[in-house]
PDB file of the backbone (N, CA, C, O) and the ligand in Angstrom, with CONECT records:
HET     ZN  A 101       1
ATOM      1  N   MET A   1     109.685 106.524 108.289  1.00  0.00           N
ATOM      2  CA  MET A   1     110.288 105.695 107.023  1.00  0.00           C
ATOM      3  C   MET A   1     109.759 106.180 105.832  1.00  0.00           C
ATOM      4  O   MET A   1     108.579 106.529 105.820  1.00  0.00           O
ATOM      5  N   GLU A   2     110.523 106.268 104.704  1.00  0.00           N
ATOM      6  CA  GLU A   2     110.203 106.889 103.453  1.00  0.00           C
ATOM      7  C   GLU A   2     109.238 105.883 102.703  1.00  0.00           C
ATOM      8  O   GLU A   2     109.385 104.701 103.016  1.00  0.00           O
ATOM      9  N   ILE A   3     108.404 106.139 101.886  1.00  0.00           N
ATOM     10  CA  ILE A   3     107.710 105.132 101.102  1.00  0.00           C
ATOM     11  C   ILE A   3     108.624 104.097 100.372  1.00  0.00           C
ATOM     12  O   ILE A   3     108.475 102.887 100.546  1.00  0.00           O
ATOM     13  N   LYS A   4     109.533 104.600  99.585  1.00  0.00           N
ATOM     14  CA  LYS A   4     110.259 103.754  98.929  1.00  0.00           C
ATOM     15  C   LYS A   4     111.065 102.798  99.619  1.00  0.00           C
ATOM     16  O   LYS A   4     111.342 101.719  99.095  1.00  0.00           O
ATOM     17  N   GLU A   5     111.472 103.130 100.790  1.00  0.00           N
ATOM     18  CA  GLU A   5     111.966 102.263 101.818  1.00  0.00           C
ATOM     19  C   GLU A   5     111.055 101.076 102.356  1.00  0.00           C
ATOM     20  O   GLU A   5     111.410  99.907 102.513  1.00  0.00           O
ATOM     21  N   ALA A   6     109.937 101.569 102.577  1.00  0.00           N
ATOM     22  CA  ALA A   6     108.808 100.643 103.039  1.00  0.00           C
ATOM     23  C   ALA A   6     108.548  99.500 101.981  1.00  0.00           C
ATOM     24  O   ALA A   6     108.512  98.306 102.281  1.00  0.00           O
ATOM     25  N   VAL A   7     108.348 100.062 100.559  1.00  0.00           N
ATOM     26  CA  VAL A   7     108.118  99.322  99.502  1.00  0.00           C
ATOM     27  C   VAL A   7     109.146  98.120  99.228  1.00  0.00           C
ATOM     28  O   VAL A   7     108.873  96.960  98.917  1.00  0.00           O
ATOM     29  N   LYS A   8     110.442  98.731  99.435  1.00  0.00           N
ATOM     30  CA  LYS A   8     111.679  97.808  99.290  1.00  0.00           C
ATOM     31  C   LYS A   8     111.609  96.726 100.528  1.00  0.00           C
ATOM     32  O   LYS A   8     111.778  95.531 100.285  1.00  0.00           O
ATOM     33  N   PHE A   9     111.385  97.130 101.691  1.00  0.00           N
ATOM     34  CA  PHE A   9     111.161  96.165 102.816  1.00  0.00           C
ATOM     35  C   PHE A   9     110.293  95.170 102.458  1.00  0.00           C
ATOM     36  O   PHE A   9     110.622  93.985 102.392  1.00  0.00           O
ATOM     37  N   LEU A  10     108.976  95.683 102.177  1.00  0.00           N
ATOM     38  CA  LEU A  10     107.846  94.563 101.976  1.00  0.00           C
ATOM     39  C   LEU A  10     108.326  93.667 100.848  1.00  0.00           C
ATOM     40  O   LEU A  10     108.112  92.457 100.929  1.00  0.00           O
ATOM     41  N   LYS A  11     108.951  94.171  99.818  1.00  0.00           N
ATOM     42  CA  LYS A  11     109.265  93.265  98.618  1.00  0.00           C
ATOM     43  C   LYS A  11     110.209  92.033  99.050  1.00  0.00           C
ATOM     44  O   LYS A  11     110.430  91.097  98.283  1.00  0.00           O
ATOM     45  N   LYS A  12     110.715  92.114 100.280  1.00  0.00           N
ATOM     46  CA  LYS A  12     111.547  90.998 100.668  1.00  0.00           C
ATOM     47  C   LYS A  12     110.637  89.917 101.261  1.00  0.00           C
ATOM     48  O   LYS A  12     111.085  88.812 101.566  1.00  0.00           O
ATOM     49  N   TYR A  13     109.387  90.247 101.416  1.00  0.00           N
ATOM     50  CA  TYR A  13     108.353  89.164 101.978  1.00  0.00           C
ATOM     51  C   TYR A  13     107.450  88.855 100.816  1.00  0.00           C
ATOM     52  O   TYR A  13     106.236  88.999 100.966  1.00  0.00           O
ATOM     53  N   THR A  14     107.956  88.429  99.638  1.00  0.00           N
ATOM     54  CA  THR A  14     107.067  88.028  98.574  1.00  0.00           C
ATOM     55  C   THR A  14     107.648  86.555  98.073  1.00  0.00           C
ATOM     56  O   THR A  14     107.357  86.143  96.950  1.00  0.00           O
ATOM     57  N   ASP A  15     108.381  85.886  98.858  1.00  0.00           N
ATOM     58  CA  ASP A  15     108.878  84.470  98.439  1.00  0.00           C
ATOM     59  C   ASP A  15     107.634  83.506  98.684  1.00  0.00           C
ATOM     60  O   ASP A  15     107.132  83.368  99.799  1.00  0.00           O
ATOM     61  N   ASP A  16     107.218  82.903  97.631  1.00  0.00           N
ATOM     62  CA  ASP A  16     106.112  81.807  97.770  1.00  0.00           C
ATOM     63  C   ASP A  16     106.311  80.746  98.305  1.00  0.00           C
ATOM     64  O   ASP A  16     105.385  80.013  98.651  1.00  0.00           O
ATOM     65  N   GLU A  17     107.827  80.400  98.511  1.00  0.00           N
ATOM     66  CA  GLU A  17     108.058  79.112  99.168  1.00  0.00           C
ATOM     67  C   GLU A  17     108.317  79.321 100.780  1.00  0.00           C
ATOM     68  O   GLU A  17     108.744  78.416 101.497  1.00  0.00           O
ATOM     69  N   VAL A  18     108.015  80.579 101.222  1.00  0.00           N
ATOM     70  CA  VAL A  18     108.104  80.715 102.596  1.00  0.00           C
ATOM     71  C   VAL A  18     106.801  81.315 103.254  1.00  0.00           C
ATOM     72  O   VAL A  18     106.409  81.048 104.390  1.00  0.00           O
ATOM     73  N   TYR A  19     106.181  82.184 102.340  1.00  0.00           N
ATOM     74  CA  TYR A  19     104.967  82.817 102.882  1.00  0.00           C
ATOM     75  C   TYR A  19     103.606  82.167 102.176  1.00  0.00           C
ATOM     76  O   TYR A  19     103.624  81.672 101.049  1.00  0.00           O
ATOM     77  N   THR A  20     102.550  82.241 102.930  1.00  0.00           N
ATOM     78  CA  THR A  20     101.147  81.692 102.664  1.00  0.00           C
ATOM     79  C   THR A  20     100.737  82.554 101.476  1.00  0.00           C
ATOM     80  O   THR A  20     101.313  83.596 101.161  1.00  0.00           O
ATOM     81  N   CYS A  21      99.664  82.012 100.830  1.00  0.00           N
ATOM     82  CA  CYS A  21      99.071  82.696  99.836  1.00  0.00           C
ATOM     83  C   CYS A  21      98.326  84.071 100.120  1.00  0.00           C
ATOM     84  O   CYS A  21      98.102  84.948  99.286  1.00  0.00           O
ATOM     85  N   LYS A  22      97.947  84.081 101.640  1.00  0.00           N
ATOM     86  CA  LYS A  22      97.175  85.290 102.267  1.00  0.00           C
ATOM     87  C   LYS A  22      98.338  86.316 102.428  1.00  0.00           C
ATOM     88  O   LYS A  22      98.236  87.494 102.085  1.00  0.00           O
ATOM     89  N   CYS A  23      99.427  85.776 102.970  1.00  0.00           N
ATOM     90  CA  CYS A  23     100.510  86.785 103.194  1.00  0.00           C
ATOM     91  C   CYS A  23     100.925  87.497 101.987  1.00  0.00           C
ATOM     92  O   CYS A  23     100.882  88.727 101.975  1.00  0.00           O
ATOM     93  N   LEU A  24     101.387  86.726 100.805  1.00  0.00           N
ATOM     94  CA  LEU A  24     101.654  87.316  99.433  1.00  0.00           C
ATOM     95  C   LEU A  24     100.621  88.356  98.978  1.00  0.00           C
ATOM     96  O   LEU A  24     100.849  89.491  98.560  1.00  0.00           O
ATOM     97  N   THR A  25      99.453  87.749  99.139  1.00  0.00           N
ATOM     98  CA  THR A  25      98.250  88.710  98.612  1.00  0.00           C
ATOM     99  C   THR A  25      98.274  90.022  99.392  1.00  0.00           C
ATOM    100  O   THR A  25      98.218  91.107  98.812  1.00  0.00           O
ATOM    101  N   SER A  26      98.355  89.906 100.675  1.00  0.00           N
ATOM    102  CA  SER A  26      98.296  91.177 101.622  1.00  0.00           C
ATOM    103  C   SER A  26      99.541  91.982 101.236  1.00  0.00           C
ATOM    104  O   SER A  26      99.418  93.197 101.083  1.00  0.00           O
ATOM    105  N   HIS A  27     100.613  91.451 101.084  1.00  0.00           N
ATOM    106  CA  HIS A  27     101.936  92.074 100.791  1.00  0.00           C
ATOM    107  C   HIS A  27     101.769  92.785  99.599  1.00  0.00           C
ATOM    108  O   HIS A  27     101.929  94.005  99.593  1.00  0.00           O
ATOM    109  N   SER A  28     101.438  92.107  98.491  1.00  0.00           N
ATOM    110  CA  SER A  28     101.318  92.852  97.167  1.00  0.00           C
ATOM    111  C   SER A  28     100.255  93.847  97.340  1.00  0.00           C
ATOM    112  O   SER A  28     100.475  94.908  96.755  1.00  0.00           O
ATOM    113  N   MET A  29      99.253  93.777  97.939  1.00  0.00           N
ATOM    114  CA  MET A  29      98.287  94.657  97.823  1.00  0.00           C
ATOM    115  C   MET A  29      99.010  96.028  98.569  1.00  0.00           C
ATOM    116  O   MET A  29      98.996  97.100  97.963  1.00  0.00           O
ATOM    117  N   ALA A  30      99.591  95.926  99.813  1.00  0.00           N
ATOM    118  CA  ALA A  30     100.249  96.988 100.337  1.00  0.00           C
ATOM    119  C   ALA A  30     101.353  97.627  99.579  1.00  0.00           C
ATOM    120  O   ALA A  30     101.546  98.840  99.662  1.00  0.00           O
ATOM    121  N   ILE A  31     102.093  96.839  98.833  1.00  0.00           N
ATOM    122  CA  ILE A  31     103.262  97.314  97.891  1.00  0.00           C
ATOM    123  C   ILE A  31     102.510  98.232  96.836  1.00  0.00           C
ATOM    124  O   ILE A  31     102.917  99.367  96.588  1.00  0.00           O
ATOM    125  N   SER A  32     101.437  97.703  96.255  1.00  0.00           N
ATOM    126  CA  SER A  32     100.840  98.458  95.189  1.00  0.00           C
ATOM    127  C   SER A  32     100.201  99.757  95.816  1.00  0.00           C
ATOM    128  O   SER A  32     100.232 100.793  95.151  1.00  0.00           O
ATOM    129  N   ALA A  33      99.690  99.748  96.925  1.00  0.00           N
ATOM    130  CA  ALA A  33      98.969 100.938  97.403  1.00  0.00           C
ATOM    131  C   ALA A  33     100.130 101.862  97.778  1.00  0.00           C
ATOM    132  O   ALA A  33      99.971 103.077  97.658  1.00  0.00           O
ATOM    133  N   LEU A  34     101.173 101.411  98.180  1.00  0.00           N
ATOM    134  CA  LEU A  34     102.263 102.414  98.663  1.00  0.00           C
ATOM    135  C   LEU A  34     102.928 102.992  97.191  1.00  0.00           C
ATOM    136  O   LEU A  34     103.271 104.172  97.133  1.00  0.00           O
ATOM    137  N   GLU A  35     103.074 102.174  96.120  1.00  0.00           N
ATOM    138  CA  GLU A  35     103.829 102.479  95.109  1.00  0.00           C
ATOM    139  C   GLU A  35     102.939 103.666  94.280  1.00  0.00           C
ATOM    140  O   GLU A  35     103.455 104.482  93.517  1.00  0.00           O
ATOM    141  N   LYS A  36     101.564 103.589  94.578  1.00  0.00           N
ATOM    142  CA  LYS A  36     100.662 104.813  94.008  1.00  0.00           C
ATOM    143  C   LYS A  36     100.720 106.089  94.643  1.00  0.00           C
ATOM    144  O   LYS A  36     100.091 107.064  94.232  1.00  0.00           O
ATOM    145  N   GLN A  37     101.607 106.094  95.826  1.00  0.00           N
ATOM    146  CA  GLN A  37     101.789 107.371  96.547  1.00  0.00           C
ATOM    147  C   GLN A  37     103.123 108.095  96.148  1.00  0.00           C
ATOM    148  O   GLN A  37     103.453 109.245  96.437  1.00  0.00           O
ATOM    149  N   ILE A  38     103.901 107.043  95.325  1.00  0.00           N
ATOM    150  CA  ILE A  38     105.206 107.591  94.786  1.00  0.00           C
ATOM    151  C   ILE A  38     104.990 108.267  93.499  1.00  0.00           C
ATOM    152  O   ILE A  38     104.781 107.618  92.474  1.00  0.00           O
ATOM    153  N   SER A  39     105.031 109.500  93.519  1.00  0.00           N
ATOM    154  CA  SER A  39     104.637 110.271  92.182  1.00  0.00           C
ATOM    155  C   SER A  39     105.532 109.841  90.921  1.00  0.00           C
ATOM    156  O   SER A  39     106.759 109.751  90.889  1.00  0.00           O
ATOM    157  N   MET A  40     104.617 109.601  89.894  1.00  0.00           N
ATOM    158  CA  MET A  40     105.154 109.306  88.584  1.00  0.00           C
ATOM    159  C   MET A  40     104.989 110.345  87.533  1.00  0.00           C
ATOM    160  O   MET A  40     103.966 111.019  87.655  1.00  0.00           O
ATOM    161  N   LYS A  41     105.668 110.592  86.652  1.00  0.00           N
ATOM    162  CA  LYS A  41     105.546 111.494  85.593  1.00  0.00           C
ATOM    163  C   LYS A  41     104.497 111.027  84.428  1.00  0.00           C
ATOM    164  O   LYS A  41     104.818 109.982  83.863  1.00  0.00           O
ATOM    165  N   PRO A  42     103.431 111.578  84.040  1.00  0.00           N
ATOM    166  CA  PRO A  42     102.675 111.109  82.953  1.00  0.00           C
ATOM    167  C   PRO A  42     103.422 111.262  81.705  1.00  0.00           C
ATOM    168  O   PRO A  42     104.381 112.028  81.611  1.00  0.00           O
ATOM    169  N   VAL A  43     102.978 110.519  80.724  1.00  0.00           N
ATOM    170  CA  VAL A  43     103.680 110.571  79.433  1.00  0.00           C
ATOM    171  C   VAL A  43     102.858 111.203  78.486  1.00  0.00           C
ATOM    172  O   VAL A  43     101.650 111.000  78.364  1.00  0.00           O
ATOM    173  N   PHE A  44     103.594 112.033  77.767  1.00  0.00           N
ATOM    174  CA  PHE A  44     102.837 112.743  76.778  1.00  0.00           C
ATOM    175  C   PHE A  44     102.513 111.871  75.507  1.00  0.00           C
ATOM    176  O   PHE A  44     103.356 111.118  75.020  1.00  0.00           O
ATOM    177  N   VAL A  45     101.316 112.009  75.029  1.00  0.00           N
ATOM    178  CA  VAL A  45     100.777 111.054  74.133  1.00  0.00           C
ATOM    179  C   VAL A  45     100.710 111.773  72.784  1.00  0.00           C
ATOM    180  O   VAL A  45     101.408 111.314  71.880  1.00  0.00           O
ATOM    181  N   HIS A  46     100.004 112.773  72.560  1.00  0.00           N
ATOM    182  CA  HIS A  46      99.769 113.437  71.166  1.00  0.00           C
ATOM    183  C   HIS A  46      99.234 114.757  71.502  1.00  0.00           C
ATOM    184  O   HIS A  46      98.711 115.009  72.588  1.00  0.00           O
ATOM    185  N   PRO A  47      99.383 115.630  70.505  1.00  0.00           N
ATOM    186  CA  PRO A  47      98.851 117.047  70.823  1.00  0.00           C
ATOM    187  C   PRO A  47      97.173 116.874  70.664  1.00  0.00           C
ATOM    188  O   PRO A  47      96.721 116.086  69.833  1.00  0.00           O
ATOM    189  N   LEU A  48      96.360 117.620  71.467  1.00  0.00           N
ATOM    190  CA  LEU A  48      94.904 117.548  70.984  1.00  0.00           C
ATOM    191  C   LEU A  48      94.696 118.310  69.755  1.00  0.00           C
ATOM    192  O   LEU A  48      95.433 119.205  69.340  1.00  0.00           O
ATOM    193  N   GLN A  49      93.606 117.867  69.201  1.00  0.00           N
ATOM    194  CA  GLN A  49      93.348 118.531  67.812  1.00  0.00           C
ATOM    195  C   GLN A  49      93.131 120.000  68.078  1.00  0.00           C
ATOM    196  O   GLN A  49      93.737 120.764  67.326  1.00  0.00           O
ATOM    197  N   PHE A  50      92.404 120.506  68.976  1.00  0.00           N
ATOM    198  CA  PHE A  50      92.004 121.932  68.921  1.00  0.00           C
ATOM    199  C   PHE A  50      92.917 122.555  69.956  1.00  0.00           C
ATOM    200  O   PHE A  50      92.638 123.720  70.241  1.00  0.00           O
ATOM    201  N   ASP A  51      93.863 122.058  70.521  1.00  0.00           N
ATOM    202  CA  ASP A  51      94.499 122.617  71.643  1.00  0.00           C
ATOM    203  C   ASP A  51      96.026 122.155  71.396  1.00  0.00           C
ATOM    204  O   ASP A  51      96.321 121.048  70.947  1.00  0.00           O
ATOM    205  N   ASP A  52      97.004 123.207  71.770  1.00  0.00           N
ATOM    206  CA  ASP A  52      98.393 122.826  71.548  1.00  0.00           C
ATOM    207  C   ASP A  52      99.170 122.336  72.890  1.00  0.00           C
ATOM    208  O   ASP A  52     100.386 122.145  72.917  1.00  0.00           O
ATOM    209  N   CYS A  53      98.182 122.135  74.147  1.00  0.00           N
ATOM    210  CA  CYS A  53      98.800 121.915  75.236  1.00  0.00           C
ATOM    211  C   CYS A  53      99.240 120.458  75.408  1.00  0.00           C
ATOM    212  O   CYS A  53     100.038 120.089  76.269  1.00  0.00           O
ATOM    213  N   GLY A  54      98.624 119.635  74.476  1.00  0.00           N
ATOM    214  CA  GLY A  54      98.941 118.258  74.451  1.00  0.00           C
ATOM    215  C   GLY A  54      98.242 117.316  75.360  1.00  0.00           C
ATOM    216  O   GLY A  54      97.420 117.830  76.118  1.00  0.00           O
ATOM    217  N   ASP A  55      98.417 116.011  75.426  1.00  0.00           N
ATOM    218  CA  ASP A  55      97.578 115.169  76.142  1.00  0.00           C
ATOM    219  C   ASP A  55      98.396 114.022  76.868  1.00  0.00           C
ATOM    220  O   ASP A  55      99.372 113.520  76.311  1.00  0.00           O
ATOM    221  N   TYR A  56      98.050 113.691  77.899  1.00  0.00           N
ATOM    222  CA  TYR A  56      98.996 112.798  78.847  1.00  0.00           C
ATOM    223  C   TYR A  56      98.333 111.617  79.247  1.00  0.00           C
ATOM    224  O   TYR A  56      97.130 111.637  79.508  1.00  0.00           O
ATOM    225  N   MET A  57      99.146 110.392  79.332  1.00  0.00           N
ATOM    226  CA  MET A  57      98.670 109.062  79.764  1.00  0.00           C
ATOM    227  C   MET A  57      99.382 108.857  80.975  1.00  0.00           C
ATOM    228  O   MET A  57     100.560 109.181  81.131  1.00  0.00           O
ATOM    229  N   CYS A  58      98.488 108.187  82.044  1.00  0.00           N
ATOM    230  CA  CYS A  58      99.175 107.683  83.198  1.00  0.00           C
ATOM    231  C   CYS A  58     100.365 106.661  83.013  1.00  0.00           C
ATOM    232  O   CYS A  58     100.170 105.710  82.255  1.00  0.00           O
ATOM    233  N   SER A  59     101.467 106.776  83.589  1.00  0.00           N
ATOM    234  CA  SER A  59     102.367 106.074  83.190  1.00  0.00           C
ATOM    235  C   SER A  59     102.490 104.567  84.069  1.00  0.00           C
ATOM    236  O   SER A  59     103.266 103.636  83.854  1.00  0.00           O
ATOM    237  N   SER A  60     101.351 104.707  85.208  1.00  0.00           N
ATOM    238  CA  SER A  60     100.944 103.432  86.026  1.00  0.00           C
ATOM    239  C   SER A  60      99.983 102.419  85.314  1.00  0.00           C
ATOM    240  O   SER A  60     100.165 101.238  85.019  1.00  0.00           O
ATOM    241  N   CYS A  61      98.946 103.210  85.135  1.00  0.00           N
ATOM    242  CA  CYS A  61      97.825 102.171  84.260  1.00  0.00           C
ATOM    243  C   CYS A  61      97.770 102.305  82.835  1.00  0.00           C
ATOM    244  O   CYS A  61      97.021 101.619  82.139  1.00  0.00           O
ATOM    245  N   GLN A  62      98.515 103.139  82.406  1.00  0.00           N
ATOM    246  CA  GLN A  62      98.499 103.450  80.799  1.00  0.00           C
ATOM    247  C   GLN A  62      97.376 103.824  80.059  1.00  0.00           C
ATOM    248  O   GLN A  62      97.169 103.569  78.873  1.00  0.00           O
ATOM    249  N   LYS A  63      96.473 104.610  81.037  1.00  0.00           N
ATOM    250  CA  LYS A  63      95.215 105.073  80.272  1.00  0.00           C
ATOM    251  C   LYS A  63      95.551 106.545  80.438  1.00  0.00           C
ATOM    252  O   LYS A  63      96.438 106.967  81.181  1.00  0.00           O
ATOM    253  N   GLY A  64      94.648 107.385  79.571  1.00  0.00           N
ATOM    254  CA  GLY A  64      94.731 108.757  79.174  1.00  0.00           C
ATOM    255  C   GLY A  64      93.382 109.116  78.751  1.00  0.00           C
ATOM    256  O   GLY A  64      92.634 108.189  78.441  1.00  0.00           O
ATOM    257  N   SER A  65      92.990 110.207  78.694  1.00  0.00           N
ATOM    258  CA  SER A  65      93.712 111.225  79.223  1.00  0.00           C
ATOM    259  C   SER A  65      93.664 111.690  80.617  1.00  0.00           C
ATOM    260  O   SER A  65      92.577 112.000  81.104  1.00  0.00           O
ATOM    261  N   VAL A  66      94.774 111.767  81.312  1.00  0.00           N
ATOM    262  CA  VAL A  66      94.697 112.051  82.779  1.00  0.00           C
ATOM    263  C   VAL A  66      94.393 113.595  83.177  1.00  0.00           C
ATOM    264  O   VAL A  66      94.283 113.966  84.346  1.00  0.00           O
ATOM    265  N   LEU A  67      94.272 114.434  82.060  1.00  0.00           N
ATOM    266  CA  LEU A  67      93.889 115.784  82.275  1.00  0.00           C
ATOM    267  C   LEU A  67      92.275 115.810  82.503  1.00  0.00           C
ATOM    268  O   LEU A  67      91.402 115.153  81.937  1.00  0.00           O
ATOM    269  N   ASP A  68      92.180 116.818  83.548  1.00  0.00           N
ATOM    270  CA  ASP A  68      90.590 116.920  83.573  1.00  0.00           C
ATOM    271  C   ASP A  68      89.990 117.570  82.527  1.00  0.00           C
ATOM    272  O   ASP A  68      90.662 118.052  81.616  1.00  0.00           O
ATOM    273  N   PRO A  69      88.581 117.644  82.570  1.00  0.00           N
ATOM    274  CA  PRO A  69      87.865 118.301  81.316  1.00  0.00           C
ATOM    275  C   PRO A  69      88.134 119.587  81.242  1.00  0.00           C
ATOM    276  O   PRO A  69      87.763 120.058  80.167  1.00  0.00           O
ATOM    277  N   TYR A  70      88.671 120.408  82.009  1.00  0.00           N
ATOM    278  CA  TYR A  70      89.174 121.806  81.769  1.00  0.00           C
ATOM    279  C   TYR A  70      90.597 121.924  81.288  1.00  0.00           C
ATOM    280  O   TYR A  70      91.101 123.032  81.106  1.00  0.00           O
ATOM    281  N   GLY A  71      91.294 120.732  81.068  1.00  0.00           N
ATOM    282  CA  GLY A  71      92.719 120.727  80.648  1.00  0.00           C
ATOM    283  C   GLY A  71      93.567 120.809  81.898  1.00  0.00           C
ATOM    284  O   GLY A  71      94.786 120.831  81.723  1.00  0.00           O
ATOM    285  N   ASN A  72      93.143 120.854  83.019  1.00  0.00           N
ATOM    286  CA  ASN A  72      94.055 121.043  84.304  1.00  0.00           C
ATOM    287  C   ASN A  72      94.675 119.644  84.648  1.00  0.00           C
ATOM    288  O   ASN A  72      94.158 118.541  84.466  1.00  0.00           O
ATOM    289  N   LYS A  73      95.957 119.954  85.213  1.00  0.00           N
ATOM    290  CA  LYS A  73      96.547 118.710  85.584  1.00  0.00           C
ATOM    291  C   LYS A  73      96.459 118.280  87.021  1.00  0.00           C
ATOM    292  O   LYS A  73      97.039 118.888  87.920  1.00  0.00           O
ATOM    293  N   PRO A  74      95.685 117.169  87.218  1.00  0.00           N
ATOM    294  CA  PRO A  74      95.378 116.598  88.501  1.00  0.00           C
ATOM    295  C   PRO A  74      96.392 116.149  89.390  1.00  0.00           C
ATOM    296  O   PRO A  74      97.456 115.901  88.822  1.00  0.00           O
ATOM    297  N   ASP A  75      96.373 115.971  90.635  1.00  0.00           N
ATOM    298  CA  ASP A  75      97.342 115.420  91.584  1.00  0.00           C
ATOM    299  C   ASP A  75      97.459 113.841  91.511  1.00  0.00           C
ATOM    300  O   ASP A  75      98.443 113.163  91.808  1.00  0.00           O
ATOM    301  N   TYR A  76      96.297 113.438  91.072  1.00  0.00           N
ATOM    302  CA  TYR A  76      96.185 111.859  90.989  1.00  0.00           C
ATOM    303  C   TYR A  76      95.542 111.540  89.913  1.00  0.00           C
ATOM    304  O   TYR A  76      94.735 112.331  89.424  1.00  0.00           O
ATOM    305  N   CYS A  77      95.836 110.103  89.261  1.00  0.00           N
ATOM    306  CA  CYS A  77      95.259 109.661  88.149  1.00  0.00           C
ATOM    307  C   CYS A  77      93.648 109.340  88.612  1.00  0.00           C
ATOM    308  O   CYS A  77      93.402 108.618  89.578  1.00  0.00           O
ATOM    309  N   HIS A  78      92.703 109.911  87.873  1.00  0.00           N
ATOM    310  CA  HIS A  78      91.378 109.514  88.101  1.00  0.00           C
ATOM    311  C   HIS A  78      91.035 108.082  87.644  1.00  0.00           C
ATOM    312  O   HIS A  78      89.900 107.684  87.908  1.00  0.00           O
ATOM    313  N   TYR A  79      91.837 107.298  87.022  1.00  0.00           N
ATOM    314  CA  TYR A  79      91.676 105.819  86.713  1.00  0.00           C
ATOM    315  C   TYR A  79      92.096 104.962  87.774  1.00  0.00           C
ATOM    316  O   TYR A  79      91.375 104.074  88.230  1.00  0.00           O
ATOM    317  N   CYS A  80      93.264 105.214  88.179  1.00  0.00           N
ATOM    318  CA  CYS A  80      93.894 104.141  89.195  1.00  0.00           C
ATOM    319  C   CYS A  80      94.361 104.776  90.408  1.00  0.00           C
ATOM    320  O   CYS A  80      94.687 104.043  91.342  1.00  0.00           O
ATOM    321  N   GLY A  81      94.456 106.268  90.555  1.00  0.00           N
ATOM    322  CA  GLY A  81      94.959 106.798  91.950  1.00  0.00           C
ATOM    323  C   GLY A  81      96.469 106.964  92.117  1.00  0.00           C
ATOM    324  O   GLY A  81      97.062 107.319  93.135  1.00  0.00           O
ATOM    325  N   GLN A  82      96.988 106.633  90.900  1.00  0.00           N
ATOM    326  CA  GLN A  82      98.489 107.025  90.821  1.00  0.00           C
ATOM    327  C   GLN A  82      98.700 108.357  91.094  1.00  0.00           C
ATOM    328  O   GLN A  82      98.112 109.172  90.384  1.00  0.00           O
ATOM    329  N   LYS A  83      99.719 108.908  92.344  1.00  0.00           N
ATOM    330  CA  LYS A  83     100.170 110.105  92.273  1.00  0.00           C
ATOM    331  C   LYS A  83     100.864 110.658  91.098  1.00  0.00           C
ATOM    332  O   LYS A  83     101.701 109.913  90.589  1.00  0.00           O
ATOM    333  N   LEU A  84     100.697 111.736  90.600  1.00  0.00           N
ATOM    334  CA  LEU A  84     101.350 112.297  89.454  1.00  0.00           C
ATOM    335  C   LEU A  84     102.209 113.352  89.633  1.00  0.00           C
ATOM    336  O   LEU A  84     101.930 114.279  90.393  1.00  0.00           O
ATOM    337  N   ASP A  85     103.317 113.290  88.948  1.00  0.00           N
ATOM    338  CA  ASP A  85     104.432 114.473  89.049  1.00  0.00           C
ATOM    339  C   ASP A  85     104.412 115.243  87.794  1.00  0.00           C
ATOM    340  O   ASP A  85     104.899 114.789  86.759  1.00  0.00           O
ATOM    341  N   TRP A  86     103.833 116.450  87.874  1.00  0.00           N
ATOM    342  CA  TRP A  86     103.703 117.287  86.683  1.00  0.00           C
ATOM    343  C   TRP A  86     104.867 118.238  86.610  1.00  0.00           C
ATOM    344  O   TRP A  86     104.901 119.019  85.658  1.00  0.00           O
ATOM    345  N   SER A  87     106.002 118.263  87.677  1.00  0.00           N
ATOM    346  CA  SER A  87     107.321 118.996  87.340  1.00  0.00           C
ATOM    347  C   SER A  87     107.916 118.922  86.109  1.00  0.00           C
ATOM    348  O   SER A  87     108.139 117.845  85.557  1.00  0.00           O
ATOM    349  N   ASP A  88     108.209 120.066  85.605  1.00  0.00           N
ATOM    350  CA  ASP A  88     108.974 120.103  84.279  1.00  0.00           C
ATOM    351  C   ASP A  88     107.953 119.665  82.985  1.00  0.00           C
ATOM    352  O   ASP A  88     108.421 119.407  81.876  1.00  0.00           O
ATOM    353  N   LEU A  89     106.642 119.622  83.251  1.00  0.00           N
ATOM    354  CA  LEU A  89     105.747 119.292  82.058  1.00  0.00           C
ATOM    355  C   LEU A  89     104.784 120.513  81.718  1.00  0.00           C
ATOM    356  O   LEU A  89     103.988 120.429  80.782  1.00  0.00           O
TER     357      LEU A  89
HETATM  358 ZN    ZN A 101      96.507 105.627  86.321  1.00  0.00          ZN2+
END
């Protein structure tokens, strides 16, 4: 099963008139954890003062910079664990 398919399935089980608070909490935790594995493109923020490669913010948690101290592009956001998609960037 694809991650996106699992997320879509789990979102069907978030009706608070049908499910208990514990169910809703565990479903939303599972959805959030799965969504972190679907890669998202970082957002370009502004050029760095002494470097022309630019700076990037995580589009999931809105925190930046997601570049490591050496300017490398990590596979995951070090703030929230979001998988990052650097293709075409
Ligand atoms: Zn993040």
